MOPAC internal coordinates of N, CA, C and O (Angstrom, degrees):
PM7 1SCF
backbone

  N    0.0000 0     0.00 0     0.00 0    0    0    0
  C    1.4720 1     0.00 0     0.00 0    1    0    0
  C    1.4735 1   105.67 1     0.00 0    2    1    0
  O    1.2310 1   121.89 1   -51.66 1    3    2    1
  N    1.2851 1   113.99 1   128.34 1    3    2    1
  C    1.5343 1   119.68 1   177.72 1    5    3    2
  C    1.5606 1   109.61 1   -86.34 1    6    5    3
  O    1.2310 1   122.44 1   -40.30 1    7    6    5
  N    1.2573 1   112.94 1   139.70 1    7    6    5
  C    1.4532 1   120.12 1   172.15 1    9    7    6
  C    1.5946 1   112.73 1  -118.91 1   10    9    7
  O    1.2310 1   121.59 1   -31.93 1   11   10    9
  N    1.3600 1   114.56 1   148.07 1   11   10    9
  C    1.4493 1   114.82 1   175.15 1   13   11   10
  C    1.5840 1   103.78 1  -143.75 1   14   13   11
  O    1.2310 1   121.11 1   -47.35 1   15   14   13
  N    1.3130 1   115.48 1   132.65 1   15   14   13
  C    1.4433 1   122.57 1   174.70 1   17   15   14
  C    1.5037 1   108.28 1   -72.44 1   18   17   15
  O    1.2310 1   121.20 1   -41.66 1   19   18   17
  N    1.3223 1   115.32 1   138.34 1   19   18   17
  C    1.4922 1   119.15 1  -177.90 1   21   19   18
  C    1.5789 1   114.01 1   -52.15 1   22   21   19
  O    1.2310 1   122.65 1   145.38 1   23   22   21
  N    1.3507 1   112.52 1   -34.62 1   23   22   21
  C    1.5509 1   117.19 1  -179.38 1   25   23   22
  C    1.5672 1   107.87 1   -69.74 1   26   25   23
  O    1.2310 1   119.01 1   157.80 1   27   26   25
  N    1.2575 1   119.50 1   -22.20 1   27   26   25
  C    1.4696 1   122.27 1   178.41 1   29   27   26
  C    1.4960 1   116.92 1   -96.32 1   30   29   27
  O    1.2310 1   121.07 1   177.00 1   31   30   29
  N    1.3222 1   115.55 1    -3.00 1   31   30   29
  C    1.4258 1   120.24 1  -172.71 1   33   31   30
  C    1.5347 1   108.22 1   -92.30 1   34   33   31
  O    1.2310 1   123.54 1  -106.01 1   35   34   33
  N    1.3295 1   110.82 1    73.99 1   35   34   33
  C    1.4799 1   119.25 1  -175.53 1   37   35   34
  C    1.5255 1   112.81 1  -103.30 1   38   37   35
  O    1.2310 1   118.23 1   177.86 1   39   38   37
  N    1.2972 1   120.97 1    -2.14 1   39   38   37
  C    1.4606 1   122.52 1   177.02 1   41   39   38
  C    1.5624 1   109.72 1   -76.13 1   42   41   39
  O    1.2310 1   119.00 1   -22.55 1   43   42   41
  N    1.2887 1   119.52 1   157.45 1   43   42   41
  C    1.4695 1   121.85 1   173.49 1   45   43   42
  C    1.5244 1   107.76 1   -60.47 1   46   45   43
  O    1.2310 1   120.64 1   -29.67 1   47   46   45
  N    1.3158 1   116.39 1   150.33 1   47   46   45
  C    1.4658 1   123.31 1  -178.41 1   49   47   46
  C    1.5634 1   108.75 1   -60.14 1   50   49   47
  O    1.2310 1   119.37 1   146.16 1   51   50   49
  N    1.2946 1   118.81 1   -33.84 1   51   50   49
  C    1.5197 1   124.31 1   178.82 1   53   51   50
  C    1.5382 1   106.58 1   -58.75 1   54   53   51
  O    1.2310 1   118.93 1   140.25 1   55   54   53
  N    1.3106 1   119.64 1   -39.75 1   55   54   53
  C    1.5006 1   119.03 1   175.96 1   57   55   54
  C    1.4709 1   112.46 1   -56.42 1   58   57   55
  O    1.2310 1   120.49 1   129.44 1   59   58   57
  N    1.3374 1   116.67 1   -50.56 1   59   58   57
  C    1.4664 1   123.86 1  -178.47 1   61   59   58
  C    1.4553 1   110.36 1   -60.43 1   62   61   59
  O    1.2310 1   119.59 1   136.54 1   63   62   61
  N    1.3150 1   118.39 1   -43.46 1   63   62   61
  C    1.4443 1   123.71 1   178.54 1   65   63   62
  C    1.4761 1   113.55 1   -57.41 1   66   65   63
  O    1.2310 1   120.81 1   140.52 1   67   66   65
  N    1.3190 1   116.06 1   -39.48 1   67   66   65
  C    1.4748 1   118.51 1   173.82 1   69   67   66
  C    1.4216 1   120.15 1   -59.82 1   70   69   67
  O    1.2310 1   123.28 1   147.30 1   71   70   69
  N    1.4376 1   111.31 1   -32.70 1   71   70   69
  C    1.4980 1   119.79 1  -179.54 1   73   71   70
  C    1.5194 1   111.56 1   -74.61 1   74   73   71
  O    1.2310 1   120.40 1   166.77 1   75   74   73
  N    1.2919 1   116.84 1   -13.23 1   75   74   73
  C    1.5143 1   119.15 1  -175.15 1   77   75   74
  C    1.4605 1   114.52 1   -71.50 1   78   77   75
  O    1.2310 1   121.02 1   164.98 1   79   78   77
  N    1.3640 1   115.66 1   -15.02 1   79   78   77
  C    1.4586 1   120.41 1   179.61 1   81   79   78
  C    1.5801 1   109.46 1   -66.05 1   82   81   79
  O    1.2310 1   121.28 1   153.14 1   83   82   81
  N    1.2770 1   115.16 1   -26.86 1   83   82   81
  C    1.5005 1   121.51 1   179.90 1   85   83   82
  C    1.5494 1   112.73 1   -91.78 1   86   85   83
  O    1.2310 1   119.85 1   138.59 1   87   86   85
  N    1.3292 1   117.89 1   -41.41 1   87   86   85
  C    1.4887 1   118.64 1  -178.33 1   89   87   86
  C    1.5185 1   110.07 1  -170.18 1   90   89   87
  O    1.2310 1   119.55 1   -23.07 1   91   90   89
  N    1.3908 1   118.46 1   156.93 1   91   90   89
  C    1.4135 1   118.37 1   177.37 1   93   91   90
  C    1.5742 1   111.92 1   -64.89 1   94   93   91
  O    1.2310 1   120.61 1   -19.42 1   95   94   93
  N    1.3509 1   116.45 1   160.58 1   95   94   93
  C    1.4053 1   121.66 1   177.52 1   97   95   94
  C    1.5424 1   106.53 1  -122.19 1   98   97   95
  O    1.2310 1   121.36 1   -57.26 1   99   98   97
  N    1.3160 1   115.00 1   122.74 1   99   98   97
  C    1.4388 1   125.74 1   174.92 1  101   99   98
  C    1.4729 1   113.48 1   -87.97 1  102  101   99
  O    1.2310 1   116.75 1   -59.03 1  103  102  101
  N    1.2279 1   123.79 1   120.97 1  103  102  101
  C    1.4516 1   123.90 1   177.16 1  105  103  102
  C    1.5870 1   107.68 1   -94.46 1  106  105  103
  O    1.2310 1   121.48 1   -47.66 1  107  106  105
  N    1.3127 1   114.78 1   132.34 1  107  106  105
  C    1.4325 1   119.24 1  -177.27 1  109  107  106
  C    1.4922 1   112.67 1  -122.11 1  110  109  107
  O    1.2310 1   121.34 1   -21.21 1  111  110  109
  N    1.3297 1   115.04 1   158.79 1  111  110  109
  C    1.4720 1   121.87 1   170.16 1  113  111  110
  C    1.5366 1   106.06 1  -130.32 1  114  113  111
  O    1.2310 1   122.81 1   -63.03 1  115  114  113
  N    1.3055 1   112.21 1   116.97 1  115  114  113
  C    1.5408 1   116.36 1  -177.69 1  117  115  114
  C    1.4745 1   111.68 1    58.35 1  118  117  115
  O    1.2310 1   119.39 1  -143.56 1  119  118  117
  N    1.3675 1   118.77 1    36.44 1  119  118  117
  C    1.4422 1   121.76 1   176.16 1  121  119  118
  C    1.5211 1   113.00 1    84.15 1  122  121  119
  O    1.2310 1   117.54 1   175.61 1  123  122  121
  N    1.2863 1   122.28 1    -4.39 1  123  122  121
  C    1.4468 1   127.35 1   178.48 1  125  123  122
  C    1.4780 1   113.67 1   -99.19 1  126  125  123
  O    1.2310 1   118.24 1   -52.09 1  127  126  125
  N    1.3142 1   120.96 1   127.91 1  127  126  125
  C    1.4926 1   121.75 1   179.08 1  129  127  126
  C    1.4878 1   112.20 1   -65.95 1  130  129  127
  O    1.2310 1   120.92 1   -51.80 1  131  130  129
  N    1.3747 1   115.84 1   128.20 1  131  130  129
  C    1.5112 1   118.71 1   176.45 1  133  131  130
  C    1.5132 1   112.81 1  -124.05 1  134  133  131
  O    1.2310 1   120.45 1   169.25 1  135  134  133
  N    1.3137 1   116.74 1   -10.75 1  135  134  133
  C    1.4817 1   118.47 1   175.65 1  137  135  134
  C    1.4635 1   108.60 1  -159.88 1  138  137  135
  O    1.2310 1   120.07 1   -19.48 1  139  138  137
  N    1.3460 1   117.48 1   160.52 1  139  138  137
  C    1.4293 1   124.22 1   174.88 1  141  139  138
  C    1.4833 1   108.14 1  -130.52 1  142  141  139
  O    1.2310 1   120.47 1   -41.58 1  143  142  141
  N    1.3174 1   116.71 1   138.42 1  143  142  141
  C    1.4026 1   124.98 1   168.49 1  145  143  142
  C    1.5213 1   107.75 1  -104.66 1  146  145  143
  O    1.2310 1   119.27 1   -61.34 1  147  146  145
  N    1.3913 1   119.01 1   118.66 1  147  146  145
  C    1.4028 1   122.96 1  -176.04 1  149  147  146
  C    1.4701 1   108.74 1  -128.78 1  150  149  147
  O    1.2310 1   120.68 1   -25.51 1  151  150  149
  N    1.2937 1   116.31 1   154.49 1  151  150  149
  C    1.4463 1   123.43 1   174.11 1  153  151  150
  C    1.4652 1   110.02 1   -72.93 1  154  153  151
  O    1.2310 1   120.72 1   -41.71 1  155  154  153
  N    1.3883 1   116.24 1   138.29 1  155  154  153
  C    1.4410 1   119.85 1   178.13 1  157  155  154
  C    1.5788 1   109.29 1  -108.42 1  158  157  155
  O    1.2310 1   122.44 1  -148.68 1  159  158  157
  N    1.2918 1   112.92 1    31.32 1  159  158  157
  C    1.4629 1   118.36 1  -176.96 1  161  159  158
  C    1.5225 1   113.92 1   -53.32 1  162  161  159
  O    1.2310 1   120.87 1   139.14 1  163  162  161
  N    1.3222 1   115.94 1   -40.86 1  163  162  161
  C    1.4554 1   119.18 1  -178.79 1  165  163  162
  C    1.5130 1   115.59 1  -108.53 1  166  165  163
  O    1.2310 1   120.26 1  -151.26 1  167  166  165
  N    1.3008 1   117.10 1    28.74 1  167  166  165
  C    1.4131 1   120.78 1  -179.96 1  169  167  166
  C    1.5420 1   115.34 1  -130.37 1  170  169  167
  O    1.2310 1   121.35 1   -28.83 1  171  170  169
  N    1.2681 1   115.03 1   151.17 1  171  170  169
  C    1.4701 1   117.68 1   178.84 1  173  171  170
  C    1.4819 1   110.38 1  -108.81 1  174  173  171
  O    1.2310 1   119.12 1    -9.09 1  175  174  173
  N    1.3383 1   119.29 1   170.91 1  175  174  173
  C    1.4511 1   124.12 1  -179.92 1  177  175  174
  C    1.5416 1   114.01 1   -49.93 1  178  177  175
  O    1.2310 1   120.44 1   132.75 1  179  178  177
  N    1.3427 1   116.76 1   -47.25 1  179  178  177
  C    1.3948 1   122.75 1  -176.54 1  181  179  178
  C    1.5638 1   110.84 1   -61.19 1  182  181  179
  O    1.2310 1   119.72 1   135.76 1  183  182  181
  N    1.3229 1   118.14 1   -44.24 1  183  182  181
  C    1.4415 1   124.58 1   175.58 1  185  183  182
  C    1.5837 1   110.15 1   -56.05 1  186  185  183
  O    1.2310 1   122.77 1   129.35 1  187  186  185
  N    1.2829 1   112.31 1   -50.65 1  187  186  185
  C    1.5043 1   119.01 1  -177.10 1  189  187  186
  C    1.5166 1   109.31 1   -63.10 1  190  189  187
  O    1.2310 1   118.47 1   138.34 1  191  190  189
  N    1.3053 1   120.53 1   -41.66 1  191  190  189
  C    1.4705 1   122.99 1  -179.83 1  193  191  190
  C    1.4997 1   111.28 1   -67.42 1  194  193  191
  O    1.2310 1   120.91 1   132.97 1  195  194  193
  N    1.3243 1   115.86 1   -47.03 1  195  194  193
  C    1.4986 1   119.39 1   177.57 1  197  195  194
  C    1.5423 1   113.98 1   -61.37 1  198  197  195
  O    1.2310 1   119.82 1   143.87 1  199  198  197
  N    1.3832 1   117.94 1   -36.13 1  199  198  197
  C    1.3521 1   118.34 1  -175.92 1  201  199  198
  C    1.5889 1   113.22 1   -66.71 1  202  201  199
  O    1.2310 1   120.60 1   171.14 1  203  202  201
  N    1.3292 1   116.45 1    -8.86 1  203  202  201
  C    1.4510 1   120.23 1  -179.80 1  205  203  202
  C    1.4879 1   112.31 1  -123.76 1  206  205  203
  O    1.2310 1   119.17 1  -168.78 1  207  206  205
  N    1.3382 1   119.18 1    11.22 1  207  206  205
  C    1.4573 1   123.24 1  -175.13 1  209  207  206
  C    1.5266 1   108.12 1   -92.79 1  210  209  207
  O    1.2310 1   120.04 1   -62.41 1  211  210  209
  N    1.2702 1   117.53 1   117.59 1  211  210  209
  C    1.4590 1   124.46 1  -174.24 1  213  211  210
  C    1.5636 1   112.45 1   -53.76 1  214  213  211
  O    1.2310 1   120.56 1   133.54 1  215  214  213
  N    1.2989 1   116.53 1   -46.46 1  215  214  213
  C    1.4848 1   121.54 1  -176.22 1  217  215  214
  C    1.5076 1   109.19 1   -65.09 1  218  217  215
  O    1.2310 1   120.30 1   135.23 1  219  218  217
  N    1.2969 1   117.03 1   -44.77 1  219  218  217
  C    1.4307 1   122.32 1   177.84 1  221  219  218
  C    1.5053 1   115.19 1   -61.08 1  222  221  219
  O    1.2310 1   123.68 1   136.35 1  223  222  221
  N    1.3751 1   110.55 1   -43.65 1  223  222  221
  C    1.5043 1   115.32 1   178.65 1  225  223  222
  C    1.5218 1   110.83 1   -68.58 1  226  225  223
  O    1.2310 1   118.60 1   148.32 1  227  226  225
  N    1.3490 1   120.27 1   -31.68 1  227  226  225
  C    1.4511 1   120.94 1   171.73 1  229  227  226
  C    1.5218 1   114.53 1   -65.77 1  230  229  227
  O    1.2310 1   121.35 1   137.23 1  231  230  229
  N    1.3169 1   115.02 1   -42.77 1  231  230  229
  C    1.4853 1   120.75 1   172.64 1  233  231  230
  C    1.5482 1   111.30 1   -53.17 1  234  233  231
  O    1.2310 1   120.04 1   126.86 1  235  234  233
  N    1.2967 1   117.52 1   -53.14 1  235  234  233
  C    1.3738 1   122.41 1   178.75 1  237  235  234
  C    1.5278 1   115.51 1   -57.49 1  238  237  235
  O    1.2310 1   121.94 1   136.23 1  239  238  237
  N    1.3099 1   113.90 1   -43.77 1  239  238  237
  C    1.5127 1   119.81 1   174.06 1  241  239  238
  C    1.5486 1   113.86 1   -60.89 1  242  241  239
  O    1.2310 1   121.04 1   135.76 1  243  242  241
  N    1.2693 1   115.62 1   -44.24 1  243  242  241
  C    1.4434 1   122.76 1   176.04 1  245  243  242
  C    1.5425 1   110.43 1   -57.66 1  246  245  243
  O    1.2310 1   120.24 1   132.65 1  247  246  245
  N    1.3529 1   117.15 1   -47.35 1  247  246  245
  C    1.3981 1   121.54 1   179.35 1  249  247  246
  C    1.5081 1   111.02 1   -63.33 1  250  249  247
  O    1.2310 1   119.41 1   136.60 1  251  250  249
  N    1.3214 1   118.73 1   -43.40 1  251  250  249
  C    1.4945 1   120.69 1   179.70 1  253  251  250
  C    1.5114 1   108.97 1   -63.10 1  254  253  251
  O    1.2310 1   119.61 1   136.48 1  255  254  253
  N    1.2775 1   118.35 1   -43.52 1  255  254  253
  C    1.4318 1   123.55 1  -178.90 1  257  255  254
  C    1.5156 1   109.95 1   -60.62 1  258  257  255
  O    1.2310 1   120.25 1   134.14 1  259  258  257
  N    1.3012 1   117.13 1   -45.86 1  259  258  257
  C    1.4604 1   121.60 1  -179.49 1  261  259  258
  C    1.5093 1   110.81 1   -66.52 1  262  261  259
  O    1.2310 1   118.85 1   139.31 1  263  262  261
  N    1.2588 1   119.79 1   -40.69 1  263  262  261
  C    1.4187 1   124.43 1   179.20 1  265  263  262
  C    1.5014 1   111.04 1   -62.63 1  266  265  263
  O    1.2310 1   121.59 1   137.53 1  267  266  265
  N    1.4129 1   114.56 1   -42.47 1  267  266  265
  C    1.4728 1   118.13 1   176.64 1  269  267  266
  C    1.4569 1   112.77 1   -64.16 1  270  269  267
  O    1.2310 1   120.70 1   138.08 1  271  270  269
  N    1.3672 1   116.27 1   -41.92 1  271  270  269
  C    1.4897 1   120.03 1  -179.12 1  273  271  270
  C    1.5207 1   114.38 1   -72.65 1  274  273  271
  O    1.2310 1   121.33 1   140.35 1  275  274  273
  N    1.3760 1   115.06 1   -39.65 1  275  274  273
  C    1.4941 1   114.60 1  -172.31 1  277  275  274
  C    1.5272 1   108.84 1  -109.37 1  278  277  275
  O    1.2310 1   116.92 1   173.35 1  279  278  277
  N    1.2417 1   123.46 1    -6.65 1  279  278  277
  C    1.4248 1   124.75 1  -179.01 1  281  279  278
  C    1.5236 1   111.61 1    85.71 1  282  281  279
  O    1.2310 1   119.02 1    -1.04 1  283  282  281
  N    1.2402 1   119.47 1   178.96 1  283  282  281
  C    1.4868 1   121.97 1   176.25 1  285  283  282
  C    1.4949 1   110.33 1  -127.26 1  286  285  283
  O    1.2310 1   121.43 1    11.52 1  287  286  285
  N    1.3427 1   114.86 1  -168.48 1  287  286  285
  C    1.3878 1   124.01 1   172.95 1  289  287  286
  C    1.5229 1   113.42 1  -122.19 1  290  289  287
  O    1.2310 1   122.09 1   -26.37 1  291  290  289
  N    1.2876 1   113.61 1   153.63 1  291  290  289
  C    1.4583 1   118.94 1  -179.21 1  293  291  290
  C    1.5738 1   109.14 1   -70.69 1  294  293  291
  O    1.2310 1   123.88 1   -12.51 1  295  294  293
  N    1.3071 1   110.17 1   167.49 1  295  294  293
  C    1.5270 1   113.81 1  -178.78 1  297  295  294
  C    1.5965 1   105.18 1   -72.85 1  298  297  295
  O    1.2310 1   120.17 1   149.50 1  299  298  297
  N    1.3011 1   117.27 1   -30.50 1  299  298  297
  C    1.4378 1   118.69 1  -179.03 1  301  299  298
  C    1.5517 1   108.55 1   -68.09 1  302  301  299
  O    1.2310 1   118.72 1   138.29 1  303  302  301
  N    1.2885 1   120.05 1   -41.71 1  303  302  301
  C    1.4501 1   123.33 1   178.50 1  305  303  302
  C    1.5457 1   109.61 1   -63.59 1  306  305  303
  O    1.2310 1   121.37 1   139.12 1  307  306  305
  N    1.3555 1   114.99 1   -40.88 1  307  306  305
  C    1.5107 1   119.42 1   179.28 1  309  307  306
  C    1.5320 1   108.74 1   -57.96 1  310  309  307
  O    1.2310 1   121.79 1   130.84 1  311  310  309
  N    1.4112 1   114.18 1   -49.16 1  311  310  309
  C    1.4153 1   119.18 1   179.00 1  313  311  310
  C    1.4648 1   112.69 1   -57.91 1  314  313  311
  O    1.2310 1   116.99 1   138.47 1  315  314  313
  N    1.2938 1   123.33 1   -41.53 1  315  314  313
  C    1.4215 1   128.89 1   177.35 1  317  315  314
  C    1.5337 1   110.64 1   -60.98 1  318  317  315
  O    1.2310 1   121.73 1   136.24 1  319  318  317
  N    1.2914 1   114.30 1   -43.76 1  319  318  317
  C    1.4731 1   121.08 1   177.25 1  321  319  318
  C    1.4745 1   110.47 1   -62.08 1  322  321  319
  O    1.2310 1   119.51 1   139.84 1  323  322  321
  N    1.2357 1   118.55 1   -40.16 1  323  322  321
  C    1.5078 1   125.31 1  -177.30 1  325  323  322
  C    1.5165 1   111.09 1   -87.95 1  326  325  323
  O    1.2310 1   120.90 1   175.79 1  327  326  325
  N    1.2619 1   115.89 1    -4.21 1  327  326  325
  C    1.4779 1   122.62 1  -178.58 1  329  327  326
  C    1.5648 1   109.50 1    56.11 1  330  329  327
  O    1.2310 1   119.98 1  -130.13 1  331  330  329
  N    1.2654 1   117.64 1    49.87 1  331  330  329
  C    1.5068 1   120.64 1   177.53 1  333  331  330
  C    1.4862 1   107.92 1  -100.68 1  334  333  331
  O    1.2310 1   120.10 1   180.00 1  335  334  333

């Protein structure tokens, strides 16, 4: 993974975007990561929007917490419940 400090990020954004084909680029300030430039090769607009939507992220976190606390069901059990 490539990193670049914001003070040294002087190239045009297009140049950094070309490098994303090889690996993500992490932008840092004083050594701490503050942003990531990643390829969206296998993502659509809806995926990108949802990945940063606070309400959606909260819903996912609640679901993960509930699954961890209560457990889940197998895919076979789900099929039986849905009579598939």
